KOLRO-419129 format. One line per field, with one value per residue (C-alpha): residue number from 1; residue in one letter; chain; x, y, z. Coordinates in steps of 0.2 Angstrom, whole numbers, plus 5000, padded with zeros to 4 digits. Example, Ala and Ser with C-alpha at 12.3 -4.5 7.8 and 13.67 -1.06 7.14 Angstrom:
// residues 2
n: 1/2
res: A/S
chain: A/A
east: 5062/5068
north: 4978/4995
up: 5039/5036
// end
This chain:
// residues 394
n: 1/2/3/4/5/6/7/8/9/10/11/12/13/14/15/16/17/18/19/20/21/22/23/24/25/26/27/28/29/30/31/32/33/34/35/36/37/38/39/40/41/42/43/44/45/46/47/48/49/50/51/52/53/54/55/56/57/58/59/60/61/62/63/64/65/66/67/68/69/70/71/72/73/74/75/76/77/78/79/80/81/82/83/84/85/86/87/88/89/90/91/92/93/94/95/96/97/98/99/100/101/102/103/104/105/106/107/108/109/110/111/112/113/114/115/116/117/118/119/120/121/122/123/124/125/126/127/128/129/130/131/132/133/134/135/136/137/138/139/140/141/142/143/144/145/146/147/148/149/150/151/152/153/154/155/156/157/158/159/160/161/162/163/164/165/166/167/168/169/170/171/172/173/174/175/176/177/178/179/180/181/182/183/184/185/186/187/188/189/190/191/192/193/194/195/196/197/198/199/200/201/202/203/204/205/206/207/208/209/210/211/212/213/214/215/216/217/218/219/220/221/222/223/224/225/226/227/228/229/230/231/232/233/234/235/236/237/238/239/240/241/242/243/244/245/246/247/248/249/250/251/252/253/254/255/256/257/258/259/260/261/262/263/264/265/266/267/268/269/270/271/272/273/274/275/276/277/278/279/280/281/282/283/284/285/286/287/288/289/290/291/292/293/294/295/296/297/298/299/300/301/302/303/304/305/306/307/308/309/310/311/312/313/314/315/316/317/318/319/320/321/322/323/324/325/326/327/328/329/330/331/332/333/334/335/336/337/338/339/340/341/342/343/344/345/346/347/348/349/350/351/352/353/354/355/356/357/358/359/360/361/362/363/364/365/366/367/368/369/370/371/372/373/374/375/376/377/378/379/380/381/382/383/384/385/386/387/388/389/390/391/392/393/394
res: M/N/V/L/V/I/N/S/G/S/S/S/L/K/Y/Q/M/I/E/M/P/S/E/K/V/I/C/G/G/L/I/E/R/I/G/Q/Q/N/S/K/F/V/Y/D/P/T/D/G/E/E/V/E/V/E/A/A/I/S/D/H/K/E/G/L/S/K/L/V/S/Y/L/L/D/E/T/I/G/V/L/K/S/T/D/D/L/K/V/I/G/H/R/V/V/H/G/G/S/T/F/S/K/T/R/L/V/T/P/E/V/K/S/K/I/K/D/L/F/S/L/A/P/L/H/N/P/A/N/L/L/G/I/E/V/C/E/E/L/F/P/A/A/K/Q/I/V/V/F/D/T/A/F/H/Q/T/M/P/S/V/A/Y/K/Y/A/L/P/K/K/I/T/E/E/K/K/I/R/V/Y/G/F/H/G/T/S/H/K/Y/I/S/E/K/A/N/E/F/L/G/T/K/N/T/K/L/I/T/L/H/I/G/N/G/A/S/V/S/A/V/K/N/G/E/C/I/D/H/S/M/G/F/S/P/T/A/G/L/A/M/G/T/R/T/G/D/I/D/P/S/V/V/L/H/L/I/K/N/L/G/Y/S/V/D/E/A/S/N/I/L/N/K/Q/S/G/M/L/G/M/T/G/Y/S/D/F/R/D/I/V/A/Q/S/E/S/G/N/K/D/C/T/E/A/L/E/L/Y/A/Y/R/V/K/K/Y/I/G/S/F/V/A/S/M/N/G/L/D/A/L/V/F/T/A/G/A/G/E/N/C/K/E/I/R/E/L/I/C/K/D/L/Q/F/L/G/I/E/I/D/E/N/L/N/N/V/R/A/K/K/L/T/E/I/H/A/S/N/S/K/V/K/V/L/I/I/P/T/N/E/E/L/E/I/A/K/Q/C/F/E/L/N
chain: A/A/A/A/A/A/A/A/A/A/A/A/A/A/A/A/A/A/A/A/A/A/A/A/A/A/A/A/A/A/A/A/A/A/A/A/A/A/A/A/A/A/A/A/A/A/A/A/A/A/A/A/A/A/A/A/A/A/A/A/A/A/A/A/A/A/A/A/A/A/A/A/A/A/A/A/A/A/A/A/A/A/A/A/A/A/A/A/A/A/A/A/A/A/A/A/A/A/A/A/A/A/A/A/A/A/A/A/A/A/A/A/A/A/A/A/A/A/A/A/A/A/A/A/A/A/A/A/A/A/A/A/A/A/A/A/A/A/A/A/A/A/A/A/A/A/A/A/A/A/A/A/A/A/A/A/A/A/A/A/A/A/A/A/A/A/A/A/A/A/A/A/A/A/A/A/A/A/A/A/A/A/A/A/A/A/A/A/A/A/A/A/A/A/A/A/A/A/A/A/A/A/A/A/A/A/A/A/A/A/A/A/A/A/A/A/A/A/A/A/A/A/A/A/A/A/A/A/A/A/A/A/A/A/A/A/A/A/A/A/A/A/A/A/A/A/A/A/A/A/A/A/A/A/A/A/A/A/A/A/A/A/A/A/A/A/A/A/A/A/A/A/A/A/A/A/A/A/A/A/A/A/A/A/A/A/A/A/A/A/A/A/A/A/A/A/A/A/A/A/A/A/A/A/A/A/A/A/A/A/A/A/A/A/A/A/A/A/A/A/A/A/A/A/A/A/A/A/A/A/A/A/A/A/A/A/A/A/A/A/A/A/A/A/A/A/A/A/A/A/A/A/A/A/A/A/A/A/A/A/A/A/A/A/A/A/A/A/A/A/A/A/A/A/A/A/A/A/A/A/A/A/A/A/A/A/A/A/A/A/A/A/A/A
east: 5200/5207/5223/5232/5242/5258/5268/5282/5292/5307/5297/5279/5268/5251/5240/5224/5214/5205/5193/5196/5190/5175/5189/5179/5190/5188/5199/5214/5225/5243/5256/5267/5282/5288/5302/5296/5286/5272/5268/5252/5241/5225/5213/5198/5186/5174/5159/5165/5171/5189/5202/5216/5229/5244/5257/5275/5278/5296/5298/5289/5285/5277/5266/5261/5258/5246/5237/5235/5226/5214/5211/5207/5197/5180/5170/5179/5190/5189/5198/5195/5213/5229/5228/5212/5223/5231/5240/5250/5255/5270/5276/5295/5301/5316/5317/5332/5333/5331/5312/5300/5284/5276/5285/5281/5293/5307/5324/5332/5319/5323/5342/5340/5330/5343/5357/5347/5348/5362/5350/5335/5343/5327/5315/5321/5328/5310/5301/5311/5308/5290/5291/5301/5289/5274/5282/5283/5266/5256/5265/5251/5250/5259/5270/5270/5280/5275/5289/5288/5301/5293/5281/5295/5305/5297/5306/5318/5336/5337/5326/5334/5352/5364/5378/5392/5406/5398/5408/5400/5382/5382/5393/5387/5369/5368/5352/5336/5324/5309/5297/5279/5276/5261/5252/5256/5251/5234/5229/5235/5224/5210/5212/5212/5196/5188/5195/5189/5205/5223/5230/5233/5246/5245/5255/5252/5256/5259/5260/5262/5276/5286/5281/5285/5279/5277/5274/5263/5261/5248/5248/5267/5279/5291/5299/5299/5305/5313/5330/5343/5335/5318/5329/5328/5314/5302/5305/5296/5292/5309/5319/5328/5323/5334/5350/5367/5378/5392/5382/5384/5402/5404/5395/5407/5424/5423/5411/5416/5400/5402/5394/5380/5377/5375/5363/5353/5352/5347/5333/5327/5330/5327/5312/5297/5304/5320/5313/5299/5300/5285/5283/5264/5255/5241/5252/5262/5246/5239/5255/5255/5238/5243/5257/5272/5282/5294/5279/5272/5288/5290/5273/5277/5294/5285/5273/5286/5296/5281/5277/5295/5291/5274/5282/5296/5284/5273/5287/5293/5276/5272/5255/5244/5227/5225/5234/5230/5233/5234/5240/5238/5241/5236/5219/5216/5225/5216/5229/5243/5233/5228/5246/5253/5239/5240/5247/5247/5234/5247/5247/5228/5227/5213/5205/5188/5190/5173/5176/5194/5187/5186/5194/5191/5185/5182/5188/5184/5185/5192/5196/5186/5174/5185/5201/5209/5217/5207/5213/5208/5209/5210/5212/5226/5224/5241/5234/5221/5233/5245/5229/5225/5242/5243/5226/5232/5248/5239
north: 5097/5102/5111/5111/5127/5127/5143/5135/5146/5142/5140/5142/5135/5142/5131/5132/5119/5127/5118/5123/5130/5136/5144/5138/5137/5120/5122/5133/5136/5138/5129/5141/5140/5124/5117/5124/5117/5130/5126/5131/5121/5128/5118/5128/5118/5130/5119/5114/5120/5128/5117/5125/5115/5121/5108/5104/5101/5096/5099/5102/5084/5082/5097/5092/5074/5082/5091/5075/5067/5081/5081/5063/5064/5055/5070/5086/5080/5084/5069/5051/5046/5056/5049/5060/5075/5077/5094/5103/5121/5128/5146/5148/5165/5165/5158/5169/5172/5153/5152/5164/5154/5140/5123/5105/5099/5088/5083/5097/5110/5106/5107/5124/5130/5124/5133/5149/5147/5160/5173/5169/5160/5163/5157/5145/5132/5132/5132/5116/5108/5110/5102/5087/5083/5084/5072/5060/5062/5064/5053/5053/5072/5083/5095/5112/5128/5146/5158/5176/5182/5175/5189/5202/5192/5203/5218/5226/5226/5244/5241/5225/5228/5236/5247/5235/5227/5216/5201/5202/5205/5191/5178/5181/5184/5201/5210/5216/5201/5208/5200/5199/5194/5183/5197/5210/5198/5194/5212/5219/5205/5210/5228/5224/5214/5228/5241/5230/5229/5222/5238/5248/5257/5252/5255/5242/5245/5230/5238/5227/5224/5220/5233/5235/5244/5238/5246/5235/5239/5229/5215/5214/5220/5233/5239/5235/5243/5228/5223/5209/5206/5211/5224/5237/5249/5257/5259/5244/5237/5233/5235/5251/5251/5261/5266/5272/5256/5266/5267/5248/5248/5262/5252/5237/5246/5261/5257/5240/5230/5213/5208/5198/5213/5225/5213/5212/5231/5233/5219/5218/5234/5247/5254/5259/5249/5258/5275/5273/5258/5251/5241/5240/5254/5253/5257/5270/5279/5278/5285/5299/5304/5305/5317/5305/5316/5301/5292/5307/5309/5290/5290/5306/5298/5282/5291/5302/5287/5279/5295/5295/5278/5283/5298/5288/5273/5286/5293/5276/5271/5288/5288/5280/5272/5266/5266/5250/5247/5230/5220/5223/5242/5245/5237/5243/5259/5275/5286/5279/5279/5297/5303/5294/5301/5319/5332/5321/5330/5335/5316/5316/5307/5313/5302/5305/5306/5297/5283/5281/5279/5260/5243/5235/5217/5218/5229/5246/5263/5277/5291/5307/5309/5322/5311/5306/5291/5277/5273/5256/5244/5226/5214/5202/5183/5174/5157/5158/5165/5150/5138/5146/5144/5126/5122/5130/5120/5104
up: 5657/5674/5676/5692/5693/5705/5710/5720/5731/5743/5758/5752/5738/5731/5720/5711/5700/5685/5674/5656/5645/5657/5668/5683/5699/5707/5722/5728/5743/5749/5759/5769/5781/5773/5784/5800/5815/5812/5794/5787/5774/5767/5755/5749/5737/5728/5732/5750/5766/5768/5778/5787/5796/5806/5808/5803/5785/5782/5763/5747/5744/5761/5757/5740/5747/5759/5745/5736/5750/5751/5732/5733/5749/5748/5756/5750/5736/5718/5710/5710/5706/5703/5685/5682/5682/5665/5665/5679/5675/5684/5685/5683/5686/5674/5657/5651/5632/5630/5632/5624/5625/5636/5635/5640/5653/5646/5654/5642/5648/5667/5663/5656/5670/5681/5671/5675/5694/5695/5687/5699/5715/5726/5713/5700/5712/5721/5704/5698/5714/5712/5695/5701/5715/5704/5691/5705/5713/5697/5685/5672/5671/5658/5666/5658/5662/5660/5661/5669/5657/5641/5637/5637/5624/5610/5616/5602/5605/5608/5623/5630/5627/5639/5633/5639/5629/5616/5622/5639/5634/5621/5629/5647/5642/5651/5645/5651/5654/5662/5675/5680/5662/5665/5674/5660/5647/5656/5659/5642/5633/5644/5640/5621/5623/5632/5618/5604/5595/5597/5588/5604/5614/5632/5648/5661/5679/5690/5707/5722/5734/5718/5704/5686/5670/5653/5636/5626/5608/5597/5609/5611/5625/5618/5634/5652/5669/5677/5669/5671/5688/5697/5707/5693/5688/5701/5719/5727/5744/5749/5733/5727/5709/5697/5705/5699/5699/5707/5723/5723/5720/5733/5746/5743/5739/5750/5764/5768/5764/5757/5741/5751/5762/5748/5739/5755/5756/5738/5738/5756/5765/5753/5744/5754/5769/5769/5767/5780/5790/5781/5765/5763/5754/5766/5781/5772/5766/5784/5792/5778/5783/5801/5797/5794/5782/5778/5772/5762/5753/5750/5741/5731/5726/5721/5710/5702/5697/5689/5680/5672/5665/5659/5649/5642/5636/5628/5619/5613/5607/5600/5609/5622/5621/5639/5656/5666/5684/5692/5707/5726/5727/5708/5711/5729/5733/5726/5734/5723/5707/5711/5714/5698/5687/5694/5682/5667/5658/5644/5640/5639/5656/5668/5681/5689/5708/5712/5700/5707/5724/5722/5727/5710/5709/5690/5675/5680/5671/5682/5669/5667/5654/5644/5646/5630/5637/5646/5663/5668/5683/5679/5693/5688/5688/5684/5689/5675/5663/5666/5665/5648/5641/5647/5639/5623/5622/5627
// end
């Protein structure tokens, strides 16, 4: 059974078709700069030549219609008819406390996704739009949604509650939701397969432009670094991470910033970009090695923040079996892994410098032979995880 996985953003769309249960990728690609004159369309069939076209794509419907034409192409297509596609899986960033598992799309589900627009204004509207366009273009297919927040719904109340008035937290649904759940679920399951048991204590580190840490005990998330929004937790490419809320009030009340301006600062002008002028770890590492003190300090701050979460999550789980790195920098940046693991011997974490000198394409062990805790790199595959959940639900 082929599953088309759609990750729809406000001006971009990534897709991948995966044959299940073999997990073979049939084709994949992306549509970028939707709504602009220089839109980019990429179609890459596994058994054929990649196609890249730069031309105006006015909206998501036009972009997905273009995809349909390539999927049905007599020469490089992979379908004979749109009716041949039975399942489409959609990534939806925010499921609130309503959704704790994968769901078949119904009018009620779409309505609740819409109700959550205010909690994820950059993501949920685009996610819903992708669903609605696919319903129109693939009428015979089941539309299934996988929520980024779902994996974190197993957190206990002591982890997800804020110490706010009960009336606000309960009536207004103010709580820790957590994000990157599809990635954390995928790599924690892969780690448990490698370890040969589900009875484990893991800390999973999703380190990219957006970054988060999860404590996963016996296969379930029990704590997470992001909170009500993806802004909380680690310092990120452009986000502040954890910050005293009074700073935000001070920006607005005393320094004259509007709410929108303050939000823009917290989400788009801060983090590594705000500290250094760079948001990509590759640039920051290169600049640090060239003597840029701001970049060196930013890397050290980043690692320090991660260490604090590692320490607190080890305490909450009363131990640790494996520390797992994933995502862009987690998989490819040896320097950030080294900084994070440095001086954690008291927790039983020691890495081997030679083993760490790698850009991982598969599960890789980088711990020293005397390390009590395994340190792993596991490349994430959110598209495959979505396809697996769709196949299981179907």
